[in-house]
C-alpha positions as CSV (number, residue, x, y, z in Angstrom):
1,M,215.4,60.1,45.7
2,S,213.5,62.8,43.8
3,L,209.8,63.0,43.3
4,D,207.9,64.9,40.6
5,A,204.8,66.8,41.4
6,I,202.4,63.9,40.7
7,E,204.4,61.4,42.9
8,L,204.6,64.0,45.7
9,G,200.9,64.6,45.5
10,L,200.2,60.8,45.7
11,F,202.6,60.3,48.6
12,S,201.1,63.2,50.4
13,S,197.6,61.8,50.0
14,R,198.6,58.4,51.1
15,I,200.3,59.5,54.2
16,T,197.4,61.8,55.1
17,A,195.1,58.8,54.6
18,V,197.2,56.9,57.1
19,C,196.5,59.7,59.7
20,E,192.8,59.5,58.9
21,E,192.8,55.7,59.4
22,M,194.6,56.1,62.7
23,G,191.8,58.4,63.8
24,A,189.1,56.0,62.7
25,V,190.7,53.1,64.6
26,L,191.2,55.3,67.7
27,R,187.6,56.4,67.6
28,H,186.3,52.9,67.1
29,A,188.4,51.5,70.0
30,A,187.8,54.4,72.4
31,F,185.9,54.0,75.7
32,S,186.1,57.7,76.4
33,P,183.1,59.8,75.2
34,N,185.5,62.7,74.6
35,I,187.2,60.7,71.9
36,R,184.3,58.5,70.7
37,D,181.6,61.2,70.6
38,R,183.3,64.6,70.6
39,L,186.2,63.5,68.4
40,D,188.6,65.3,70.7
41,Y,191.8,63.8,69.3
42,S,194.4,64.4,66.6
43,C,196.6,62.0,64.6
44,A,199.8,62.8,62.8
45,V,202.9,61.2,61.2
46,F,206.4,62.4,62.0
47,D,209.7,61.6,60.5
48,A,212.8,60.2,62.3
49,Q,213.9,63.7,63.3
50,G,210.5,64.5,64.8
51,A,209.3,66.8,62.0
52,L,205.6,66.7,61.1
53,C,205.0,64.9,57.8
54,A,201.2,64.7,57.7
55,Q,198.2,65.3,59.9
56,A,194.5,64.4,59.9
57,A,191.8,67.0,60.0
58,H,190.7,66.2,63.5
59,I,191.5,68.8,66.2
60,P,194.6,70.7,64.9
61,V,195.1,72.6,68.1
62,H,196.7,69.4,69.6
63,L,199.4,69.5,67.0
64,G,201.0,72.5,68.7
65,S,202.0,70.3,71.6
66,M,202.8,67.3,69.5
67,A,205.9,68.9,68.1
68,Y,207.3,69.5,71.6
69,A,206.4,65.9,72.6
70,M,208.1,64.5,69.6
71,A,211.2,66.6,70.3
72,G,211.4,65.0,73.7
73,V,210.9,61.5,72.2
74,V,213.6,62.0,69.6
75,S,216.1,63.3,72.1
């Protein structure tokens, strides 16, 4: 499957929107003030091999540990 630049841009925007929606649902459902009020969370989508596909613009510092966590999940 090959994508041209427009299709790739649309796909990228859609998958990033999924991450943003994950964050909105997490924030709405959270009991913790760290999540609900301080927005201290991150959301991302990974592929089957554990590679990062998209991330939301929450707290990117969390993404550094997510790669190692995903490597453990995949193996």
